[in-house]
C-alpha positions as CSV (number, residue, x, y, z in Angstrom):
1,M,-0.1,0.1,0.2
2,P,1.2,3.5,-0.5
3,I,3.3,5.0,2.3
4,Q,0.4,5.9,4.8
5,T,2.8,8.8,6.8
6,S,1.9,12.3,6.3
7,T,3.9,14.9,6.0
8,E,3.8,18.9,6.3
9,F,6.6,21.4,6.0
10,A,7.0,24.3,8.2
11,T,9.5,27.5,8.1
12,R,9.6,28.1,12.0
13,Q,10.3,25.4,14.4
14,E,8.1,24.9,18.0
15,P,10.5,22.4,19.5
16,E,7.5,22.8,22.6
17,A,5.1,21.3,20.2
18,A,7.3,18.4,18.7
19,E,6.2,15.4,20.5
20,L,10.1,14.0,18.9
21,L,12.2,16.4,17.8
22,A,15.4,15.7,15.5
23,V,17.9,18.6,15.1
24,P,21.3,17.8,13.5
25,Y,24.4,17.8,15.3
26,G,25.9,21.5,15.6
27,A,22.6,23.0,15.3
28,D,21.4,25.9,17.6
29,L,18.8,24.8,19.9
30,A,15.8,26.9,21.0
31,P,16.3,28.0,24.4
32,D,13.0,26.5,25.5
33,V,14.7,22.9,25.0
34,P,15.9,22.0,28.2
35,L,18.6,19.8,27.9
36,P,20.3,18.1,30.7
37,L,24.0,19.0,29.6
38,P,24.9,21.4,27.0
39,P,24.9,19.3,23.3
40,E,28.5,19.5,23.2
41,A,28.7,17.8,26.2
42,L,26.1,15.1,25.5
43,L,28.0,14.1,22.1
44,R,31.1,14.1,23.8
45,E,29.2,11.6,26.7
46,Y,28.1,9.4,23.9
47,D,31.4,9.3,22.1
48,A,29.4,10.8,19.0
49,K,30.9,11.6,15.8
50,G,28.4,12.8,13.9
51,E,28.3,10.1,11.4
52,A,25.2,9.9,9.2
53,G,22.7,7.9,10.5
54,E,24.2,8.3,14.3
55,I,21.7,9.5,16.7
56,V,21.7,10.5,20.3
57,E,18.8,10.2,22.4
58,V,17.9,12.8,25.3
59,P,15.3,12.9,27.7
60,V,13.6,16.5,27.9
61,A,10.9,18.1,30.6
62,R,8.1,18.7,28.9
63,G,5.6,20.5,31.7
64,D,4.6,16.9,33.9
65,R,5.9,14.3,31.0
66,V,9.3,13.7,29.6
67,G,10.0,14.7,26.3
68,R,13.2,13.4,23.7
69,V,15.1,15.4,21.3
70,L,17.2,13.5,19.1
71,L,20.3,15.2,17.9
72,Y,21.4,13.1,14.6
73,G,24.8,13.4,12.3
74,V,24.6,14.1,9.1
75,G,28.2,13.4,7.8
76,D,29.1,15.0,5.0
77,A,25.6,16.5,4.7
78,G,25.6,15.2,1.0
79,P,22.3,13.6,-0.6
80,Q,23.9,10.3,0.4
81,A,24.8,10.9,4.2
82,L,21.2,12.7,4.3
83,R,19.4,10.0,3.2
84,R,20.6,7.6,5.7
85,A,20.3,10.4,8.5
86,G,16.6,10.7,7.3
87,A,16.0,6.5,7.4
88,A,17.3,6.2,10.7
89,L,15.3,8.4,12.1
90,A,12.3,7.7,10.6
91,R,13.2,3.9,12.0
92,R,13.7,5.6,15.4
93,A,10.4,7.2,15.8
94,R,8.2,4.3,15.2
95,G,5.3,3.5,16.8
96,R,5.0,7.2,17.3
97,A,2.3,9.9,16.4
98,E,4.6,12.2,15.1
99,L,8.2,13.8,14.5
100,T,9.6,16.8,13.6
101,I,13.3,17.0,11.9
102,A,14.9,20.3,12.1
103,L,16.8,20.3,8.3
104,P,20.5,20.9,8.5
105,E,22.4,23.1,6.4
106,A,22.8,21.7,2.9
107,E,22.1,21.9,-0.5
108,P,18.3,21.3,-1.8
109,A,19.2,18.1,-3.5
110,A,20.6,16.8,-0.1
111,W,17.2,18.2,1.8
112,A,15.1,16.1,-0.9
113,A,17.2,13.0,0.0
114,L,16.2,13.5,3.8
115,A,12.8,13.4,3.0
116,E,13.5,10.6,0.6
117,G,15.3,8.5,3.0
118,A,12.7,9.4,5.9
119,L,9.6,8.2,3.7
120,L,10.8,5.3,2.0
121,A,11.8,4.2,5.7
122,C,8.4,4.1,7.0
123,Y,7.3,1.8,4.4
124,A,5.5,-1.3,4.9
125,F,3.6,-4.2,3.2
126,K,1.5,-7.1,4.8
127,M,-1.3,-9.0,3.5
128,L,-4.2,-8.5,7.1
129,G,-6.6,-10.7,7.1
130,S,-8.8,-8.3,9.2
131,S,-8.8,-6.2,6.1
132,G,-10.1,-8.8,4.0
133,G,-6.6,-9.6,2.2
134,E,-5.6,-6.3,1.9
135,P,-2.1,-4.6,2.3
136,G,-1.8,-3.2,5.4
137,V,1.3,-1.8,7.9
138,G,0.3,-3.5,11.3
139,E,-0.1,-1.9,14.5
140,G,2.0,-1.6,18.1
141,K,5.9,-0.2,18.4
142,G,6.9,-1.4,14.7
143,R,4.3,0.7,13.1
144,P,5.7,3.7,10.8
145,V,5.4,7.2,12.6
146,E,2.2,8.7,11.5
147,R,3.3,11.7,10.5
148,I,6.6,13.7,9.8
149,R,7.0,17.6,10.4
150,F,10.1,19.1,8.6
151,T,11.0,22.6,9.4
152,G,13.5,24.7,7.3
153,P,14.3,27.7,5.5
154,E,11.4,28.4,2.8
155,P,13.8,27.4,-0.3
156,A,14.3,23.6,1.4
157,R,10.4,23.5,0.8
158,D,10.0,22.5,-2.8
159,A,13.2,20.3,-2.1
160,V,11.1,18.0,0.3
161,R,8.6,18.0,-1.8
162,R,10.5,16.6,-4.6
163,G,11.5,13.8,-2.4
164,E,8.2,13.1,-1.1
165,V,7.5,12.5,-4.6
166,F,10.4,10.1,-5.5
167,A,9.7,8.5,-2.3
168,R,5.7,7.9,-3.1
169,A,6.6,6.5,-6.2
170,T,8.9,4.1,-5.0
171,A,6.6,2.6,-2.7
172,L,4.0,2.3,-5.6
173,N,6.7,0.1,-7.2
174,R,7.4,-1.6,-4.0
175,D,3.5,-2.4,-4.0
176,L,3.3,-3.8,-7.5
177,A,6.3,-6.0,-6.5
178,N,5.1,-7.0,-3.5
179,T,1.0,-8.3,-4.5
180,P,1.1,-11.6,-4.2
181,S,0.7,-13.5,-7.9
182,S,-2.5,-14.9,-6.8
183,I,-3.9,-11.6,-7.3
184,K,-1.1,-10.2,-9.8
185,N,-1.5,-11.4,-13.0
186,P,-0.9,-9.8,-16.2
187,E,-4.7,-8.1,-16.7
188,W,-4.5,-7.0,-13.3
189,L,-1.0,-5.2,-14.0
190,A,-2.7,-3.9,-16.7
191,E,-5.9,-2.6,-14.6
192,Q,-3.9,-0.9,-12.2
193,A,-1.8,0.9,-15.0
194,V,-4.9,2.4,-16.7
195,R,-6.1,3.0,-13.4
196,I,-3.2,4.9,-12.3
197,A,-3.3,6.6,-15.7
198,A,-6.3,8.5,-15.1
199,E,-5.4,9.4,-11.7
200,T,-2.0,11.3,-12.8
201,G,-2.9,12.6,-16.6
202,L,-1.3,9.8,-18.8
203,E,-2.8,8.0,-21.7
204,A,-3.3,4.1,-21.6
205,E,-3.5,2.2,-24.2
206,V,-3.9,-2.3,-23.7
207,W,-3.2,-4.7,-26.3
208,D,-5.2,-8.0,-25.2
209,P,-4.1,-11.5,-26.4
210,E,-6.4,-10.8,-29.6
211,R,-4.8,-7.2,-30.7
212,L,-1.2,-8.8,-29.4
213,A,-1.6,-11.6,-32.1
214,A,-2.8,-9.3,-34.7
215,E,-0.2,-7.0,-34.6
216,G,2.8,-9.8,-34.1
217,F,4.1,-10.0,-31.2
218,G,5.2,-13.1,-30.8
219,G,7.6,-13.2,-28.1
220,I,5.2,-11.9,-25.6
221,L,2.4,-15.0,-26.7
222,A,4.9,-17.4,-26.7
223,V,5.8,-16.7,-23.0
224,G,2.0,-16.4,-22.0
225,R,1.0,-19.5,-23.8
226,G,1.5,-21.9,-21.0
227,S,-0.2,-19.6,-18.3
228,A,-4.5,-19.8,-18.0
229,R,-3.8,-16.0,-16.9
230,P,-3.3,-14.4,-20.9
231,P,-0.6,-11.6,-21.5
232,R,-0.6,-8.2,-22.2
233,L,1.5,-5.1,-23.4
234,I,0.6,-2.0,-21.6
235,K,1.4,1.3,-23.0
236,L,1.4,4.5,-21.2
237,E,2.2,8.3,-22.4
238,Y,3.1,11.6,-21.2
239,R,3.3,14.9,-23.4
240,P,4.7,17.8,-21.2
241,R,2.1,20.9,-22.4
242,E,4.8,23.0,-23.2
243,A,8.4,20.5,-23.6
244,A,11.3,22.3,-23.0
245,S,12.8,20.0,-25.8
246,A,11.9,17.7,-28.4
247,R,13.3,14.8,-26.8
248,H,11.1,11.4,-26.8
249,V,12.1,9.2,-24.1
250,V,10.5,5.2,-24.1
251,L,11.0,3.2,-21.2
252,V,10.4,-0.3,-21.8
253,G,10.0,-2.8,-18.5
254,K,9.8,-6.5,-18.1
255,G,6.4,-7.2,-16.5
256,I,6.7,-11.1,-15.7
257,T,4.0,-11.3,-13.2
258,F,5.2,-14.9,-11.8
259,D,7.9,-16.8,-13.3
260,S,8.2,-20.7,-12.8
261,G,10.8,-21.1,-15.3
262,G,8.1,-22.6,-17.8
263,L,9.2,-26.2,-19.3
264,S,12.8,-24.9,-17.8
265,L,11.6,-25.2,-14.1
266,K,13.0,-23.4,-11.6
267,P,13.9,-25.1,-8.4
268,N,11.6,-24.3,-5.4
269,D,14.3,-22.1,-3.6
270,N,14.5,-20.0,-6.9
271,M,11.2,-19.4,-7.3
272,K,9.9,-18.5,-4.1
273,F,10.4,-14.3,-4.7
274,Q,9.3,-14.7,-8.5
275,K,6.5,-12.3,-7.7
276,T,8.4,-9.6,-7.9
277,D,9.9,-10.8,-11.8
278,M,8.0,-7.7,-12.9
279,A,9.8,-5.2,-11.0
280,G,10.7,-3.4,-13.7
281,G,7.6,-2.9,-15.4
282,G,6.4,-1.7,-12.2
283,A,9.5,0.7,-12.3
284,V,8.2,1.9,-15.6
285,I,4.5,2.3,-14.4
286,A,5.6,4.4,-11.2
287,I,8.0,6.5,-13.2
288,M,5.1,7.5,-15.4
289,S,3.1,8.3,-12.3
290,A,5.1,11.1,-11.0
291,L,6.4,13.2,-14.4
292,A,3.5,15.3,-14.4
293,E,4.0,16.3,-11.1
294,L,7.5,16.9,-11.4
295,A,7.1,18.5,-14.7
296,V,9.3,16.1,-16.5
297,P,10.3,18.8,-19.4
298,V,10.4,15.6,-22.3
299,R,7.9,13.3,-23.8
300,V,8.0,9.7,-22.2
301,T,6.2,6.6,-23.6
302,G,6.1,3.4,-21.0
303,L,6.0,0.1,-22.2
304,V,5.5,-3.1,-20.2
305,A,5.5,-6.3,-21.5
306,A,3.4,-8.8,-19.1
307,A,3.2,-12.4,-19.5
308,E,3.1,-14.9,-16.4
309,N,5.7,-17.8,-17.4
310,M,4.4,-21.4,-16.7
311,P,4.5,-25.0,-17.6
312,S,1.4,-26.7,-19.3
313,G,0.4,-28.4,-22.1
314,T,0.1,-25.4,-24.1
315,A,3.7,-24.2,-22.9
316,Q,6.7,-22.7,-25.4
317,R,9.3,-25.9,-25.8
318,P,12.8,-25.5,-25.7
319,G,13.1,-25.9,-29.5
320,D,10.4,-24.0,-30.9
321,V,11.5,-21.3,-33.2
322,I,9.0,-17.9,-32.4
323,T,8.5,-14.5,-34.6
324,H,8.8,-11.5,-32.5
325,Y,7.4,-7.9,-33.5
326,G,8.7,-7.1,-36.6
327,G,9.8,-10.6,-38.1
328,R,12.9,-11.3,-36.6
329,T,12.9,-15.4,-35.3
330,V,14.1,-16.7,-32.2
331,E,14.9,-20.4,-31.3
332,V,13.7,-21.2,-27.8
333,R,16.7,-22.5,-26.3
334,N,15.6,-22.3,-22.6
335,T,12.1,-21.3,-21.6
336,D,13.7,-19.7,-18.3
337,A,15.2,-16.9,-20.0
338,E,11.6,-15.5,-20.9
339,G,12.4,-11.7,-19.7
340,R,14.4,-11.1,-22.9
341,L,11.6,-12.5,-25.0
342,V,8.7,-10.1,-24.1
343,L,11.3,-7.1,-23.7
344,A,12.4,-7.9,-27.4
345,D,8.7,-7.5,-28.9
346,A,8.4,-4.2,-26.7
347,L,12.2,-3.2,-27.8
348,A,11.5,-3.7,-31.6
349,Y,7.5,-2.0,-31.3
350,A,9.4,0.7,-30.0
351,A,12.4,1.4,-32.2
352,E,9.7,1.0,-35.5
353,R,6.7,3.1,-34.1
354,L,7.6,5.4,-32.1
355,D,10.6,7.3,-33.3
356,P,12.4,7.8,-30.0
357,D,15.4,9.4,-29.4
358,A,17.1,6.7,-26.6
359,I,15.4,3.5,-25.1
360,I,16.1,2.4,-21.9
361,D,14.7,-1.2,-20.5
362,I,15.0,-2.4,-17.3
363,A,14.0,-5.5,-15.8
364,T,15.3,-8.2,-13.4
365,L,16.7,-10.2,-15.9
366,T,19.7,-12.5,-15.0
367,G,20.9,-14.2,-11.9
368,A,24.5,-13.9,-13.6
369,I,24.4,-10.0,-12.8
370,G,24.0,-10.5,-8.8
371,I,27.5,-13.0,-9.3
372,A,29.1,-9.8,-11.1
373,L,28.0,-7.0,-9.2
374,G,26.7,-8.1,-6.1
375,R,23.7,-6.6,-4.2
376,E,24.5,-2.8,-4.4
377,Y,24.8,-1.8,-7.9
378,G,22.7,-2.2,-11.0
379,A,24.3,-2.9,-14.4
380,V,23.9,-0.4,-17.6
381,F,24.9,-1.9,-21.1
382,A,24.4,0.8,-23.1
383,S,25.2,1.5,-27.2
384,S,25.7,5.2,-26.2
385,D,28.2,6.2,-24.2
386,E,26.6,9.7,-23.4
387,L,23.6,7.9,-22.4
388,A,25.3,5.4,-20.2
389,A,27.2,8.6,-18.4
390,D,23.8,10.6,-17.9
391,L,22.6,7.5,-16.5
392,L,25.8,6.9,-13.9
393,R,25.1,10.7,-13.2
394,A,21.5,10.2,-12.1
395,G,22.6,6.9,-10.0
396,E,25.3,8.4,-8.3
397,A,22.9,11.6,-7.8
398,T,19.8,9.1,-6.6
399,G,21.9,6.5,-4.8
400,E,20.4,3.5,-6.9
401,R,24.0,3.2,-8.3
402,L,24.9,1.7,-12.0
403,W,27.8,0.0,-13.2
404,R,28.4,0.0,-17.1
405,M,29.5,-3.6,-18.3
406,P,30.2,-3.8,-21.8
407,L,29.1,-5.3,-24.8
408,V,31.9,-8.0,-25.9
409,E,31.1,-8.1,-29.6
410,D,33.3,-11.3,-29.2
411,Y,30.7,-13.0,-27.5
412,R,28.3,-12.5,-30.2
413,P,28.3,-15.8,-31.8
414,A,27.0,-16.9,-28.6
415,L,23.4,-16.2,-29.9
416,D,23.4,-17.3,-33.5
417,S,21.2,-20.4,-34.1
418,E,21.1,-22.5,-37.1
419,V,17.1,-22.5,-37.5
420,A,16.5,-18.9,-36.8
421,D,17.8,-15.4,-36.7
422,L,19.0,-15.9,-33.5
423,A,18.6,-18.1,-29.9
424,N,17.5,-16.6,-26.7
425,V,20.5,-18.2,-24.9
426,E,23.9,-19.9,-25.5
427,T,24.1,-23.5,-25.0
428,D,27.3,-24.5,-24.8
429,G,28.9,-22.5,-22.3
430,T,31.9,-21.5,-24.2
431,Y,31.5,-17.9,-23.7
432,G,29.9,-17.8,-20.3
433,A,28.8,-13.9,-19.4
434,G,25.1,-14.7,-19.1
435,S,24.4,-10.8,-18.5
436,I,26.5,-9.6,-21.2
437,T,24.9,-12.4,-24.0
438,A,21.6,-10.9,-22.7
439,A,22.1,-7.5,-23.2
440,L,23.5,-8.2,-26.6
441,F,20.1,-10.2,-27.5
442,L,18.2,-7.1,-26.7
443,R,20.1,-5.0,-28.3
444,E,19.4,-6.6,-31.6
445,F,15.7,-5.2,-31.1
446,A,16.9,-1.4,-30.6
447,G,16.6,-0.8,-33.8
448,G,20.0,1.1,-33.8
449,R,18.7,3.7,-31.6
450,P,20.6,4.8,-28.4
451,W,19.7,2.9,-26.1
452,A,20.4,1.6,-22.5
453,H,19.5,-1.7,-20.8
454,L,19.3,-2.2,-16.9
455,D,19.7,-5.4,-15.1
456,I,18.2,-5.0,-11.9
457,A,17.9,-8.5,-10.9
458,A,20.3,-8.7,-8.1
459,V,19.2,-4.6,-6.4
460,G,15.3,-5.4,-7.3
461,R,14.8,-7.4,-4.5
462,T,16.0,-7.8,-0.7
463,T,15.8,-9.9,2.6
464,S,16.8,-7.0,4.6
465,D,14.7,-4.5,6.7
466,E,17.1,-1.6,7.6
467,G,17.9,2.1,6.3
468,I,15.4,2.9,3.1
469,H,14.6,-0.9,2.4
470,A,11.8,-3.4,3.5
471,K,12.1,-6.9,3.4
472,G,10.8,-7.5,-0.6
473,A,10.7,-5.5,-3.1
474,T,13.1,-2.5,-3.3
475,G,11.7,-0.3,-5.7
476,Y,14.9,-0.1,-7.5
477,G,15.2,2.3,-10.8
478,V,12.3,4.8,-9.9
479,R,14.3,7.2,-8.3
480,L,17.2,6.3,-10.8
481,L,15.2,7.7,-14.0
482,L,13.3,10.1,-12.3
483,G,16.4,11.8,-11.7
484,Y,17.5,11.0,-15.2
485,L,14.6,12.3,-16.6
486,T,14.2,15.6,-14.5
487,A,17.9,16.3,-15.5
488,A,17.5,16.2,-19.0
């Protein structure tokens, strides 16, 4: 469900009214905040160093009751540090009605990051039986703080609002990805996209199976053949009223609402978290939902190729040959390499029909990328150095960091097929490098346009519940691509 914590902004700090007041190390406290010792002495007593996320909690008198002041460290006061500080403060305030955060001296981007971190740390998702199976957040001390009031100079108001938009869009992606696949199927995902489009002023269009077949989207149809719940292609369109440029960016998301592997069946342990295999598609929907509020100056089209990959008597088989949008044929050597098959259709459609200046796809595509980069960096493969550089900068600015991976031309023969134009995976293990060969496969369908592929398989979900993350989907890619688009 969306982040339930509400926010306020004020230019005047009223410490006497704050249930829980957070003040950065070194800031001047109002004279009516009766600390037991001067702030410097307190920090020495707790051996506090001012690191981002470090908190010293101090009791203060509030008439006939005891209040709390949180002295918090800001590190270098940059965006990464303040994002961490905001998350730490929100976590410390769990179970409370209100938290007041006095903003430190910082740049607007850092203020936005603090608000973003605080709100993301308030995210929770749980299916509660008492509410008819709807997602909720539970009760008690573990419940996120109900309201956060930010106080600071007037220029911080817009920065805090930007951070809130980024956080709530990320939470939307988390909600979509965390929803169980018993509820979430391609039709449901399309319904959510249409609803969100209506709420945020987007144009929406959905291809059902009949239209997919009539227009030649063979990859999406092939992956969805094994499921009783048929596939969809979702298109969302954002057109700014007064575009600052004539640029058109197309975002393409993998929307596999559950991935069993198909007839190339996954082991059970690998299947447990596959409800989040549409996290790339969820990111596209969430990004599109925030564009108007952020006044993004470029035209953006979002495409989500949605299917459920299941084994059955109608499922595609290893050895099948499918015809993608635009006519290219692919030999299916492994039905568990299905994400690239649905993305190929959407990429080919974008290149042929939408005339984009750049195409960016985002997908939980390969387990191999986690071996290469671990769980702190997403991968970017790109045909354009300029596009790659822009995305790397956006990743550093938003905290969703990327590492550029090579498109190794020597590995391209891994995709040769004796019976089709391409094969979807290498079979003999000569080259290895599964993430690179997957990216090379996708490049074949980008039509020579400036294109980037974000492989987020390792960063799209987490088993930790700390900092800005909650167990489950991370929402990775939303802040990154919103940062890229707002800087365009």
